[in-house]
C-alpha positions in Angstrom: 14.4 42.3 0.5 17.5 42.5 -0.4 20.5 42.2 2.5 18.0 40.3 4.7 20.1 37.6 6.9 17.8 34.9 6.9 20.0 32.0 8.2 21.0 34.4 11.0 17.1 35.3 11.7 16.2 31.7 12.0 19.1 30.7 14.7 17.3 32.7 16.7 13.9 30.6 16.5 14.2 27.6 18.5 12.6 23.9 18.4 10.3 23.8 21.7 8.6 20.3 22.7 6.7 20.1 25.9 5.3 17.7 28.2 1.8 17.7 29.7 0.4 15.4 32.2 -1.9 13.3 30.8 -4.7 14.1 33.4 -4.2 17.9 32.1 -7.6 19.7 30.8 -6.2 20.1 27.3 -4.6 16.8 27.0 -7.6 15.6 25.6 -7.6 18.0 22.4 -3.8 19.2 22.7 -1.7 15.8 23.3 0.4 15.6 26.1 3.7 15.6 24.2 3.9 18.7 21.9 6.5 20.5 19.2 6.8 23.3 17.4 8.7 26.9 17.5 9.9 29.7 19.5 11.2 32.5 18.7 14.2 34.8 21.2 12.6 38.2 21.8 15.5 39.9 24.5 18.9 39.4 25.5 17.6 37.2 28.3 17.0 34.1 26.0 12.9 34.8 26.4 10.9 32.8 24.4 7.3 33.5 22.8 5.9 31.3 21.1 1.9 30.0 20.8 0.4 29.2 23.8 -1.5 26.1 23.2 1.7 24.5 22.8 3.3 25.2 26.5 -0.4 25.2 27.8 -0.5 23.3 31.2 3.2 22.3 30.2 4.9 20.7 33.4 8.3 20.3 30.7 9.7 22.5 28.4 12.6 21.8 26.5 14.4 24.2 24.0 17.0 23.3 21.1 18.7 25.9 19.7 20.4 26.3 16.4 23.5 25.1 17.4 21.8 21.2 19.2 22.1 23.0 22.9 18.9 21.3 24.7 18.3 24.3 27.3 15.4 23.5 30.1 12.6 26.5 29.8 10.1 27.4 32.2 6.6 28.9 30.8 6.2 31.6 32.6 3.0 33.0 30.5 0.1 31.7 28.4 -2.3 34.7 27.2 -5.5 32.8 26.4 -6.8 36.3 24.6 -4.1 36.5 22.9 -3.0 33.3 22.5 0.7 34.2 23.2 3.1 31.4 25.5 6.4 33.1 26.8 9.4 30.2 28.2 12.2 31.3 30.0 15.3 29.6 29.6 16.6 28.6 33.4 20.4 28.6 31.4 22.0 30.6 29.3 20.7 30.8 26.0 23.4 33.3 24.1 21.1 33.6 21.6 20.3 37.0 19.1 16.9 38.4 19.3 14.9 39.1 16.6 13.5 42.7 17.1 9.7 43.2 17.1 8.1 45.1 14.2 4.9 46.7 13.5 3.1 44.1 12.5 0.1 47.2 11.7 3.0 47.7 8.9 2.3 44.1 7.2 -0.8 45.0 4.8 -2.2 42.5 2.1 0.1 41.8 -1.6 3.5 42.6 1.3 6.1 39.8 0.9 7.7 38.2 4.1 9.2 35.1 5.5 8.5 32.8 7.6 11.2 31.0 10.0 11.1 28.3 12.1 13.6 26.0 13.8 16.7 25.2 11.5 16.0 21.7 12.7 12.7 21.4 11.1 13.4 24.2 7.7 14.8 26.7 6.0 13.0 30.5 5.9 10.1 30.3 3.6 9.1 33.4 1.7 5.4 34.0 1.7 2.7 36.2 0.7 0.4 38.3 2.8 -3.0 38.0 1.2 -5.5 39.3 4.1 -6.0 40.8 7.0 -8.7 40.1 9.1 -10.7 39.0 12.3 -10.3 35.6 13.2 -13.0 33.6 15.5 -11.5 29.8 16.7 -14.2 26.9 17.2 -12.9 27.6 20.9 -14.1 30.6 21.8 -11.2 32.5 20.6 -11.0 35.8 18.7 -8.6 38.1 17.5 -9.3 40.8 15.0 -6.6 41.8 12.3 -4.9 38.7 12.4 -2.3 38.4 9.5 -2.6 35.3 6.7 0.1 34.4 4.5 0.8 32.2 1.6 2.3 29.1 1.0 1.9 27.5 3.9 4.4 26.6 6.4 5.1 23.1 7.3 6.5 24.0 10.9 3.7 26.9 11.5 3.1 26.6 15.1 5.3 28.7 16.4 7.5 30.0 14.0 8.2 33.4 13.6 6.9 35.7 10.4 9.3 38.3 9.5 8.8 41.1 7.8 10.7 43.0 4.7 12.9 44.7 7.9 13.8 41.4 9.4 11.6 42.5 12.5 9.0 39.9 14.0 5.5 40.6 12.7 3.8 37.9 14.0 4.1 34.2 15.5 2.3 31.3 13.9 -0.6 29.7 15.4 -3.1 27.6 12.7 -3.1 25.8 9.1 -6.3 27.0 7.7 -7.8 26.2 3.9 -8.3 29.7 2.3 -10.2 30.8 -0.6 -8.6 32.9 -3.1 -9.9 33.7 -7.0 -11.8 30.9 -6.3 -9.5 28.2 -5.7 -9.0 26.8 -2.4 -5.7 26.9 -1.2 -3.1 26.0 2.4 -2.2 29.2 4.4 -1.1 29.9 8.1 -2.9 32.2 10.3 -0.5 34.5 12.5 -1.1 36.2 15.5 0.2 40.3 14.9 2.7 40.9 17.3 1.4 44.5 18.2 -1.1 42.7 20.4 1.9 41.9 22.5 3.4 44.5 23.1 0.6 46.3 25.9 0.8 43.2 28.0 3.8 41.5 27.9 5.7 43.7 30.8 2.9 42.0 32.7 3.0 38.8 31.8 6.4 38.7 32.3 5.5 39.9 35.8 2.7 38.6 36.7 2.2 35.8 34.3 -1.1 37.2 33.0 -2.7 40.2 31.9 -4.4 42.5 34.2 -7.5 42.4 31.9 -11.1 41.1 33.3 -11.3 37.3 33.2 -14.1 36.4 30.5 -16.6 33.7 31.3 -16.1 30.9 29.1 -18.2 28.2 28.3 -16.3 25.4 27.2 -18.4 24.9 23.8 -17.4 24.4 20.5 -19.0 26.1 17.7 -18.8 26.3 13.9 -20.8 28.9 12.0 -22.5 27.5 9.0 -24.8 29.5 7.1 -25.6 32.5 9.0 -26.2 29.9 12.1 -24.2 28.6 15.0 -23.6 24.9 15.9 -22.0 23.6 18.7 -19.8 20.8 17.3 -18.7 19.5 20.6 -18.3 20.4 24.8 -15.1 20.7 26.8 -15.6 17.3 29.3 -16.0 18.8 32.6 -17.1 22.5 31.1 -19.9 24.6 32.0 -21.7 23.8 28.6 -21.3 20.3 29.5 -22.7 20.2 32.6 -25.7 22.7 31.5 -26.5 19.7 29.3 -25.2 21.6 25.8 -25.0 19.3 23.0 -23.2 18.3 20.1 -25.1 19.2 17.0 -27.6 22.2 19.1 -28.4 25.3 17.0 -27.4 28.3 19.7 -29.8 31.1 18.5 -29.7 34.2 21.2 -27.2 34.8 24.0 -29.3 36.4 27.0 -31.5 38.5 24.4 -29.2 39.4 21.4 -29.7 37.2 18.3 -26.1 35.4 17.2 -25.6 34.5 13.5 -21.5 34.4 13.4 -19.0 33.3 15.8 -17.7 36.8 16.2 -21.4 37.7 17.2 -21.3 34.6 20.0 -18.5 35.6 21.4 -18.9 39.0 21.5 -22.7 38.6 23.5 -20.7 36.0 25.4 -18.2 38.1 26.9 -20.1 41.6 27.6 -22.2 39.4 29.8 -19.6 40.0 32.6 -17.1 38.5 34.5 -16.3 34.8 34.8 -18.8 33.5 36.8 -21.4 35.3 35.7 -24.6 33.2 34.3 -25.1 33.2 30.6 -28.8 32.5 29.5 -28.7 30.6 26.3 -31.3 30.3 23.6 -31.0 26.5 21.7 -33.1 24.7 19.2 -32.7 21.0 19.7 -33.8 18.9 17.4 -36.9 21.0 15.8 -37.4 21.8 20.1 -36.8 25.3 21.5 -34.5 25.2 24.9 -33.7 27.8 27.4 -30.5 27.2 29.4 -28.6 28.9 31.8 -24.8 28.0 32.0 -22.9 29.0 34.9 -19.3 30.4 32.9 -16.1 30.2 34.7 -12.8 31.4 34.2 -10.8 28.7 32.3 -7.7 29.3 33.2 -9.0 27.8 36.6 -9.4 24.6 35.0 -5.6 24.2 33.7 -2.6 22.8 35.7 0.1 25.5 36.9 3.4 25.0 35.9 5.2 24.6 38.8 8.3 26.8 39.9 11.9 25.8 39.3 
């Protein structure tokens, strides 16, 4: 990729610090002090990041490459894609990174990961997979981007394609098997998922899609079975007496054997608030439970207007 100004590109990535109240719904899992990256994507200084960094944040600070610290406002968090937006409340004067077409980035392609210059220099990576990703927290995206080697500061980092454009936002550290060897890699949320909802996030703070039913279940897929690994405190699953170790067999009349099966059947039941019939096994006993789902967003603290 000759000719790319990687140092200049990295100056468009800011360090992001967020403070979340101790009593926030997500504080127990994600912590109340969160640090990662954000990527400037327009001339107003709008910052794109991974949403878990700014969920329920009351205070956000953005540190630029020239060590200026700007106050930011957490403008939007999209639970479906995982993207978050932060608007600086002071003039940023940072060149934006243009949005690329993540669909063009395919296994075998080389790319770069850019974090805040305070964290690390841009790092070359190889894209080795494009596939759906199901997270334990009722999260599913199609065609996620997997790249290695893993970056040490992946949260909200920029995945840059060969043209110097933004192809994805860093979300997770994962362990993958390639050629029979386990490696550490990063999962990136494709930038193409942002484009259809960006304007709505800017103007409404959320995308105008039907709210998905949320149970508050943490789940894992093992040998064709779905096990509950935890439940969110105060969430619908806990209220319905779903417990860690339960084996989820069915959603309504449909058997589920994978996390994507489970989530798609759950979300197909209707909007948030829908009752979700689950068949589970606990200690050899078959249980029939009805979980009254909620809109997860209703449980989260809203950012204060500045």
